[in-house]
C-alpha positions as a Markdown table, in Angstrom:
| # | Residue | x | y | z |
|---|---|---|---|---|
| 1 | Met | 35.1 | 16.0 | 32.0 |
| 2 | Lys | 32.5 | 18.6 | 31.1 |
| 3 | Leu | 34.2 | 19.3 | 27.8 |
| 4 | Arg | 34.4 | 15.6 | 26.9 |
| 5 | Arg | 30.6 | 15.2 | 27.6 |
| 6 | Leu | 29.9 | 18.3 | 25.5 |
| 7 | Ala | 32.0 | 17.0 | 22.6 |
| 8 | Ala | 30.2 | 13.6 | 22.8 |
| 9 | Thr | 26.8 | 15.4 | 22.8 |
| 10 | Leu | 27.7 | 17.5 | 19.8 |
| 11 | Leu | 29.1 | 14.5 | 17.9 |
| 12 | Ala | 25.8 | 12.6 | 18.6 |
| 13 | Ala | 23.8 | 15.6 | 17.4 |
| 14 | Ile | 25.8 | 15.8 | 14.2 |
| 15 | Phe | 25.2 | 12.1 | 13.6 |
| 16 | Val | 21.5 | 12.5 | 14.2 |
| 17 | Thr | 21.3 | 15.5 | 11.9 |
| 18 | Ala | 23.2 | 13.7 | 9.2 |
| 19 | Gly | 21.0 | 10.7 | 9.6 |
| 20 | Leu | 23.9 | 8.5 | 10.7 |
| 21 | Gln | 24.2 | 6.2 | 13.7 |
| 22 | Ala | 27.3 | 6.1 | 15.8 |
| 23 | Thr | 27.2 | 2.3 | 15.9 |
| 24 | Gly | 27.0 | 2.0 | 12.1 |
| 25 | Ile | 24.1 | -0.5 | 12.5 |
| 26 | Ala | 20.7 | 0.4 | 11.0 |
| 27 | Pro | 17.8 | 0.1 | 13.4 |
| 28 | Ala | 15.8 | -3.1 | 13.0 |
| 29 | Ser | 12.4 | -2.5 | 11.6 |
| 30 | Ala | 9.5 | -3.5 | 13.8 |
| 31 | Ala | 8.1 | -6.9 | 13.0 |
| 32 | Pro | 4.5 | -6.9 | 11.9 |
| 33 | Arg | 1.9 | -7.8 | 14.5 |
| 34 | Val | 0.7 | -11.4 | 13.9 |
| 35 | Leu | -3.0 | -12.1 | 14.1 |
| 36 | Tyr | -4.0 | -15.8 | 14.1 |
| 37 | Tyr | -7.2 | -16.8 | 12.4 |
| 38 | Asp | -9.2 | -20.0 | 12.6 |
| 39 | Ala | -11.1 | -20.8 | 9.4 |
| 40 | Ser | -11.9 | -24.4 | 10.4 |
| 41 | Gln | -15.6 | -23.6 | 10.7 |
| 42 | Ala | -15.8 | -21.6 | 7.4 |
| 43 | Gln | -17.0 | -24.8 | 5.6 |
| 44 | Glu | -16.8 | -24.5 | 1.8 |
| 45 | Phe | -15.2 | -21.0 | 2.1 |
| 46 | Val | -11.9 | -22.0 | 3.8 |
| 47 | Ala | -9.9 | -21.4 | 0.5 |
| 48 | Ala | -11.5 | -18.0 | 0.1 |
| 49 | Val | -10.7 | -17.0 | 3.7 |
| 50 | Asn | -7.1 | -18.0 | 3.2 |
| 51 | Gln | -7.1 | -16.0 | 0.0 |
| 52 | Gly | -8.5 | -13.0 | 1.8 |
| 53 | Ala | -5.7 | -13.3 | 4.4 |
| 54 | Gln | -3.1 | -13.5 | 1.7 |
| 55 | Ile | -4.4 | -10.4 | 0.0 |
| 56 | Trp | -3.9 | -8.4 | 3.2 |
| 57 | Asn | -0.5 | -10.0 | 3.8 |
| 58 | Ser | 0.7 | -9.0 | 0.4 |
| 59 | Arg | -0.2 | -5.3 | 1.0 |
| 60 | Ala | -0.1 | -4.4 | 4.7 |
| 61 | Thr | 3.3 | -4.2 | 6.4 |
| 62 | Asn | 2.4 | -3.7 | 10.0 |
| 63 | Val | 0.1 | -6.7 | 10.5 |
| 64 | Arg | 0.2 | -10.3 | 9.3 |
| 65 | Leu | -2.7 | -12.8 | 9.2 |
| 66 | Glu | -1.7 | -16.4 | 9.8 |
| 67 | Gln | -3.6 | -19.6 | 10.3 |
| 68 | Val | -3.8 | -20.5 | 13.9 |
| 69 | Pro | -1.2 | -23.2 | 14.9 |
| 70 | Ala | -2.3 | -26.1 | 17.1 |
| 71 | Gly | -2.5 | -25.2 | 20.8 |
| 72 | Arg | -2.8 | -21.4 | 20.2 |
| 73 | Thr | -6.0 | -19.3 | 20.7 |
| 74 | Pro | -6.9 | -17.5 | 17.5 |
| 75 | Asn | -7.5 | -13.7 | 17.4 |
| 76 | Ile | -10.1 | -14.2 | 14.7 |
| 77 | Arg | -12.6 | -16.9 | 14.0 |
| 78 | Val | -14.4 | -17.3 | 10.7 |
| 79 | Tyr | -17.8 | -19.1 | 10.3 |
| 80 | Ala | -20.2 | -19.8 | 7.4 |
| 81 | Asp | -23.9 | -19.5 | 7.5 |
| 82 | Asn | -26.9 | -18.7 | 5.3 |
| 83 | Gly | -27.2 | -15.0 | 6.3 |
| 84 | Trp | -25.3 | -11.9 | 5.1 |
| 85 | Pro | -21.6 | -11.6 | 5.7 |
| 86 | Arg | -20.9 | -9.7 | 9.0 |
| 87 | Thr | -18.1 | -9.0 | 11.4 |
| 88 | Tyr | -18.1 | -8.6 | 15.2 |
| 89 | Thr | -14.9 | -7.0 | 16.6 |
| 90 | Ser | -14.0 | -7.0 | 20.3 |
| 91 | Ser | -10.9 | -4.8 | 19.7 |
| 92 | Leu | -8.5 | -4.1 | 17.0 |
| 93 | Gly | -7.4 | -7.4 | 15.4 |
| 94 | Asn | -9.8 | -9.5 | 17.5 |
| 95 | Gly | -13.2 | -10.8 | 16.7 |
| 96 | Tyr | -15.1 | -13.1 | 14.4 |
| 97 | Trp | -16.9 | -12.9 | 11.1 |
| 98 | Tyr | -19.3 | -14.9 | 9.0 |
| 99 | Met | -19.1 | -15.7 | 5.3 |
| 100 | Gly | -22.8 | -15.4 | 4.6 |
| 101 | Arg | -24.1 | -17.4 | 1.8 |
| 102 | Glu | -26.8 | -14.9 | 1.0 |
| 103 | Ala | -24.2 | -12.5 | -0.6 |
| 104 | Val | -22.5 | -15.4 | -2.3 |
| 105 | Asn | -25.9 | -16.7 | -3.7 |
| 106 | Asp | -26.6 | -13.1 | -5.0 |
| 107 | Gly | -23.4 | -13.3 | -7.0 |
| 108 | Tyr | -20.9 | -11.2 | -4.9 |
| 109 | Tyr | -17.3 | -12.3 | -5.4 |
| 110 | Val | -16.3 | -14.6 | -2.5 |
| 111 | Pro | -12.6 | -13.5 | -2.2 |
| 112 | Arg | -13.8 | -9.9 | -2.1 |
| 113 | Ile | -16.2 | -10.7 | 0.7 |
| 114 | Ala | -13.4 | -12.5 | 2.7 |
| 115 | Ala | -10.9 | -9.6 | 2.2 |
| 116 | His | -13.6 | -7.1 | 3.1 |
| 117 | Glu | -14.5 | -8.8 | 6.3 |
| 118 | Phe | -10.9 | -9.1 | 7.3 |
| 119 | Gly | -10.7 | -5.4 | 6.7 |
| 120 | His | -13.2 | -4.8 | 9.5 |
| 121 | Ile | -11.1 | -6.9 | 11.9 |
| 122 | Leu | -8.1 | -4.7 | 10.9 |
| 123 | Gly | -10.1 | -1.6 | 11.9 |
| 124 | Leu | -11.8 | -0.4 | 8.7 |
| 125 | Pro | -15.4 | 0.6 | 8.6 |
| 126 | Asp | -17.8 | 0.2 | 5.7 |
| 127 | Arg | -17.5 | 3.2 | 3.2 |
| 128 | Arg | -20.5 | 2.6 | 0.9 |
| 129 | Thr | -18.9 | 4.5 | -1.9 |
| 130 | Gly | -20.3 | 2.3 | -4.6 |
| 131 | Leu | -16.8 | 2.0 | -6.2 |
| 132 | Cys | -15.4 | -1.3 | -7.1 |
| 133 | Ala | -11.9 | 0.1 | -6.4 |
| 134 | Asp | -12.8 | 0.5 | -2.8 |
| 135 | Leu | -12.7 | -2.8 | -1.0 |
| 136 | Met | -14.6 | -1.4 | 2.0 |
| 137 | Ser | -17.5 | -0.2 | -0.3 |
| 138 | Gly | -18.8 | -3.7 | 0.2 |
| 139 | Ser | -22.2 | -4.4 | -1.3 |
| 140 | Ser | -22.6 | -0.9 | -2.5 |
| 141 | Ala | -20.2 | -1.8 | -5.4 |
| 142 | Pro | -21.8 | -3.7 | -8.3 |
| 143 | Val | -22.3 | -7.5 | -7.9 |
| 144 | Ser | -20.0 | -7.8 | -11.0 |
| 145 | Cys | -17.1 | -6.3 | -9.0 |
| 146 | Thr | -14.3 | -8.8 | -8.6 |
| 147 | Asn | -11.7 | -6.5 | -7.0 |
| 148 | Ala | -10.6 | -8.1 | -3.8 |
| 149 | Asn | -7.7 | -5.8 | -3.2 |
| 150 | Pro | -7.7 | -2.9 | -0.7 |
| 151 | Asn | -6.8 | 0.5 | -2.2 |
| 152 | Ser | -3.8 | 2.5 | -1.1 |
| 153 | Thr | -5.9 | 4.5 | 1.4 |
| 154 | Glu | -7.3 | 1.4 | 3.0 |
| 155 | Val | -3.8 | -0.2 | 3.3 |
| 156 | Ala | -2.4 | 3.0 | 4.7 |
| 157 | Gln | -5.1 | 3.1 | 7.4 |
| 158 | Val | -4.5 | -0.5 | 8.4 |
| 159 | Asn | -0.7 | 0.1 | 8.6 |
| 160 | Ala | -1.4 | 3.2 | 10.7 |
| 161 | Asn | -3.8 | 1.1 | 12.9 |
| 162 | Phe | -1.0 | -1.4 | 13.6 |
| 163 | Arg | 1.9 | 1.0 | 13.8 |
| 164 | Thr | 1.0 | 1.7 | 17.4 |
| 165 | Ala | -1.3 | 0.3 | 20.0 |
| 166 | Ala | -4.3 | 2.1 | 18.4 |
| 167 | Lys | -7.6 | 1.5 | 20.1 |
| 168 | Val | -10.6 | 0.7 | 18.0 |
| 169 | Pro | -13.9 | 0.2 | 19.8 |
| 170 | Ala | -15.9 | -3.0 | 19.5 |
| 171 | Gln | -18.1 | -2.9 | 16.4 |
| 172 | Thr | -20.6 | -4.9 | 14.5 |
| 173 | Tyr | -20.6 | -4.8 | 10.7 |
| 174 | Val | -23.3 | -6.3 | 8.6 |
| 175 | Trp | -23.2 | -6.8 | 4.8 |
| 176 | Ala | -26.2 | -4.7 | 3.8 |
| 177 | Gly | -27.0 | -6.5 | 0.6 |
| 178 | Ala | -27.9 | -4.9 | -2.7 |
| 179 | Pro | -30.0 | -1.7 | -2.5 |
| 180 | Ala | -33.7 | -2.0 | -3.3 |
| 181 | Ala | -34.6 | -1.2 | -6.9 |
């Protein structure tokens, strides 16, 4: 009996070392965490909010943003007002944000604002690099910037955030506006 157990253990170790499974079935990959958002109060920006969600859905693999179905409580609520865009998170993947018309009126690209604010909900801080290639550079990038896509580092961080039950403290992010001349 002992010999049989030892043989089974050795065989299992060989399979693991060789990257094989005794069952012959590959492990199922973990499904992405689904976050539901409600853009019903985003007024004229609903299409841009949906575009911002689709941008993240096309790049991040461990999280998916979906419109909230009837009867379900959303993780994320999106509003519109006349101030600067800003996000209030209660925990990773939960909170609300505003599509502020002040940034839109100043000429910032609306889909970039939406993707940026979703980035905060997904656990990314402002980076203020001034680079258009960095989605989380926000208003430090030129007003002419129309890049609404997160860079590979930003995507990797979001995937890492949702790979496990990472804890991100509650935060408030406010679109700072263009720097004074």
